[in-house]
N, C-alpha and C positions, 0 to 999 in steps of 0.2 A: 407909649410907640414901639410899634411894632415893625421887625427889622425882617427883611425877606431878604432869604440865602437865593443866591444866582445859582442853578443846576450847571454842572460844566456838562460842555456837549460833546456826544461821544465821537471818537474820531470816525470817518467811515474808511470801513477798508474793503477792497475787493478780492476774495481769494478763489484762485482758479487752482480746482484739484480733480483730475478728470475721473477719480476712484475713489470713492465712498462705502460703507459696508448701507446695504447688503451686498452690494460688488465684491465680490469674493478675488483682490490681487495685493501682491504684495503689499502695493505702497495704501491701500486701505487703511489701514488699522492708524497709520503714522499720520495721512491725511487728516482723520478724523482726531486724533489728537490733537493736531494742529486747528482745528475747528474751536474744539469746546474749551480750548484756550483764551483763541481769540475774542467768542461771544462774552467772556468775561469784562473786557474794555473797549470792547471797539463797537460798532455799527456794521456789523459783518455780511456782505452779502459773496454768497458761495456759488460758485458756478461749475457746474457737475453733471458725469454722464446717470448721475442717480437721482430716482424718482425723490421728491419734493415732501411729500406724504411719509417717508420711510425714513428720510431722517429727522421729519421732524417729529418723530413719535419716539426715537432715541436723547430727544432734548425735553428739559424741564419746561415749563409754561411760563417760567419766568425767565428762561434763554430764549425762549420764543421769540420773547418782542426784540430782541437783539440781532435774529436773524432770518436773513431770507435766500429762500433757496432758488436756484436757475439753472433746472432742470435743461442741458444740451443735448439736442437733438446730434445722433451719429448717421442718421438714414442716409447713405449717398446711394445713388440712381444710376443708371445708365453706365456709359464707358467709364466714367469716377469712379464707379466698384472695383473693378478690378486694380490687382496689389499693388501691380506695376505702376500702371498710373495713379494711384494716390499715393504711393513713393516719389514721383516725378512731382506732384503738387504741391506736395506737401508746406512748402514754402513759398511759392504762390500765393495770389490773390485768388487762386480756384481750389483751392482747398478749404473745403465745405465745414470740417470742424471748427477750425481756427474762426473761418467768416463770420459762421452760427456764434463763435464766442465773442467776436469783435462788434459783433449787430448787436446782441443781448448789452454786452459793457454801454455801446453807448447811450444805448435807450434810456439805461439808471443815470447817464450821464448828463443828461438832458434836461433830469430831473434835480438834480444834482452833482454835482464831480466828486472823486473818489482823492482821499485826502494820500491812498496809498494803496500799490497794487501787489498780490504777492502770488508768485505760481511757484504751485507743485511741479518740477519739471524732470522727468524722465522718459528716453533721455531729454531730447530737446524741442520737442514738436510745439510747445505751449510759449516757446521764448518769443517766436512773432510774434505774437499778442503783447506782451506786455513792452516789447521792442516798439510796434504800432502806437501805443497808447502815450507812449513817453513821448514820441514823436509828434503826434497832433498835439497833446495836452498837458505833454509836460508833467503829468502824473508820477512821480518816482515810485520803483517798483523793487523789490527785491525777488530771491529766485532760493527754494527748498531743493538745493539739487539730489537731494538723499546720498545715493550712491555717486560718485564718478564718473565720468565717461570718457570724454576725451580730452582730458589733463595731459596724457599720454601720446595725443595725437588723432587719429580721423580713426571711428568706429570701424571705416569701411578696410582699413589697412591691419586691422588685426583681424581679420577673417583673410581665409587664401581664396586669393583675385580668381574670380570665374572673365570667360567673357564679357558679360553683361557691366560687370560691376569694375572692369577694364575701361569701358567705353563709359561709363557713367564719372568716374573719375578725369577722364578728358572732356565730357560736355557740360558736367555740374562742378559750381564750388566745392570744395571740399566740407565734410561736415567741421573740423577743426574751423577752418574758417569763415563760419556760419557759424558757428558757437561765438567765436570774439566779437565778431559783427555782432550780434542777438547781445550778449553780455557787454558790452562797450558803455551801455550807458544804465547799469543797474545799480543800485544802490550799495548794495549787500546782497549775502549770501549766506545759508547755510549747509552742511553737510552732516554727518551719521558719527563722525568719531575727528581727530585732529591731524592724522596724517590727511585724511585726504581734505580740507580744511586748508592745510599746506599749498597740497598738491594744487587745488584749485584755484586759493590765491597765486600762485607764482605764476600757473597759465593764465586767468584773466586782469592779474594785479588789482583786482578788489578785493573789500575788506570781507571775511570769512566768522560765521560764528559755528561754535559744536553745539548740536541737538542730537543728541543718542536716541535711538529705535525707542529703546526702553520696553517696558510692559504694564499695561491698566496693573491699576491699584487694586481691583478687585480679586484678582490673580494670584494676591500677594499670598502669602503662607505665613505665617507668625511660626518662627524655631520652638514650638511646644508641644507638638504633638510626639504620641509614643515611635521609640526607636524599634523597629521590625527585629525580628531575629529567626530572620529567614534561612531554610536549611533547602536546596540551595540559596548561596549568595545571589540578590537578583540586582541586574544592574537593567538599564533604560538610554534608550538612544532615542531621540523626536527627527521626524521630517527625512531630507534627502541628506546621501551622503557624497561627498565629491573626491575625485581623484586624486588632489592635493592631499587628501587626509589620511591619504594608506592605510585605511581603517582594514580590507583585509590584511595586510603584513600585520597590523595590530593584532586582530582575533586569532593568526597564527602564534602571534608571541603568547596572547593572554593564556591560548588554549595547552599551552605547552608550559605554563607558570603552572597553571592550576591541575595539570598535572603529576610538575612536580615537588610541591607540595599538599596533594589529594584533599584537593578542598573543590566544592562539587558549585559550578558555578549557571549561572542563564542570564543570555541578554534578550530583552526584547526591542525589537525595532519597529515604531511605531510608525504610519508610514512611509516605512522605506519602500521604494519601489523594487518591484520583480525583479529586472535584469542585477540591477546594484547586489537585493539577497542571494539571488544565486550564484553570483561573483565569489561569496563567502565559502559558499560549499565547498571547498578545499577537503582534498584527503586527509592533513590535518586536524583540521576538526570536524569533519565527520565521522573517522573514526576516535575522536577524543571521547574518554568513557567521561572525564570531567566536566565540560563546558558544551551546554546546549544553545543553541539559536534559535530565536522564533519573532517570525513575521505576523506583525499585527496589523489590523485594518486601522486607518487614521479615524481618528475621534476628534469631538468639535474640543477645543480647548478645553471648556468649564470638565469635562469630562477626562481629559486625561491629566488633567489637576487631581482633581478627584480621585485617581488612580494611584497617584507619583508617592501617594503617602506609603506605600506598601513594600516602596522599593527601596534598598541599601543604599543607591548612588546612581549617576548617572554617567551616561562615556562623552567623552569629546576629544578631538584634537584641532590645533592648531593647523591652519592651512600654509603650508610649503612654501608654494609660490606667492603669498599673502599674508604674513604672521601678523600682518598690523589689520586685518581686516577682523573686526566683529561679527561675528556671524547673527542673522536672525534670532537663534534659538536660545544665544548667551544669555539674553535678557529674562526668558521663560525660564533657565535653568537656575538663575540669578531668585528670580519668583519664588521656584520650590524650597530653596532654602537647603537642598540637598547637598552631597559630597560629589564632585566632579571630578571622575576619574581620566588626566587628560596626556592621552598618552604622544602624540607630535608637541612636545613645550620648546618651540624654539624663542622663549622671550617676549612674545609678541602681545598683540591685545588681551588676547582671549586668556592669557596665564596672570597678565598683568592684576585685569580685572577679578578673578577668579582670586588671588593671592588677598587683595584689600576685603573681597567679603570673608574670606576664610574659608573658600568653600574647597580648594586649592587640593586634590591629590593626586602628585604625580606617578604614574604606572611604575615608574622604575627606581622610584623611592625606598625606602627600607621601611614606612610607614604604610606602604599600601598590603604588606603583606602583614603586619599588624591591624590594620581595620578588616580583611579579611577574615582572622584567625580571632580575633576580642572581640567581642559584645562591648563593653567595658571601652573599648578605646573609640567604636564608633557613637557608642554616647561620648565619650569627651569629647572628641571631635566636633559632634552634630552643637556641643553644649557651646563652641569657640565659634560659631558662625556669628558673624556679625549682620543682625538687624537694622543697626544706623545704617551703615553703608548701604549695605542691599537696596534700601527705601530710596535713595538717591537716583537709582535706577529706573525708576517707574517712570511711565509716558507724560503721568500729570507733572514728577517735578521738571524732569527735562522741558518740559514743553515752554516754561517757563522763561527762558532763553531767548523765545521767540521774542516778548516783549525787548527784549534787551536791542535785537536787531533791527525792529520795527523804531524803535528811539534813535538809534543812530543814523538809519536811512531820515530820517525827517527832521533831525539835524541837519544832517549834512547838506540834504535838500533848502534846509532855512537857510545857510550860511553859505550855499552856491551864490 
């Protein structure tokens, strides 16, 4: 007697993510990681600005069977193309982009409904789509908040008011009230770290899940490459520098330290803005024989990782105004396995994670001088870097948490 098994039908999920590679936006890589995890378990329909062909080329032939890409047009003509008009219309039925997405989802629902809608929202232009789909079809939906934006109040309240913004505040609902309205029907949300999840939960009253940004496993460097023996000692910093990091003051302190101990050092800033870099050229640094700063043009991430093995350490600083915030570069730093010299250490998130991975080297600690003067110390430091903890911060491992959020949403809908 032949027994035939039944094939479990995949849940059908709509994922709305404006930006995916090759579109270069801060959110693109996070959205891509979500997509790659979702196609493992769901019949996934992605609604995005990116072209279908470019996305399909990044996915294996087997995975393509579970993936449908819907490219959404952003074109707006006539009076709708003016910035102020687009701002005023963005939550109305005249918003072209939201209307295009809703129309595309409706076309798919005519064929077969979705079990869940997941929206990558930043700040919250696309929340109206989820709200409308829930209102019309009672489809459960979740938000990937990425960063928190309004849990402390309206975005407009965080900038210096102008005559235009004062008039808008009188005529339009606040962004805070709109956010509360649109999120009132979500089943759950995710964000990039615990503090944001707690803040958003307090603001919306909804269940939250932590899904950190992470790094792609293809970037991960095993902690087994040869320790450099540089003269001078070489440090690197990647990307933008923010005022709350007090980097100029830290570099002055580093220059003084180098001169005091007669240690030659070089700090390379990859992709640093010209204005930021010029601000570092103080008399204490320009006139210092022991410390050199170099501005280096941005490199593609794969070339940057290939370069990094020639450096002794990376440098970073916690944000004075938001020490609980993890920078995007934190995860790339983790992927390198290099020691990270931390100037500002407020006991925040960056220092906490680097302590767990054993990459933390505080600038004001006695170990910093040992690190600079002893190749043996540098070798011992590198040997204690914890690869098992580092790998937990990969995007691939972090994204597995999305299934917990989806299961929670589906179970909540089932019991409602």
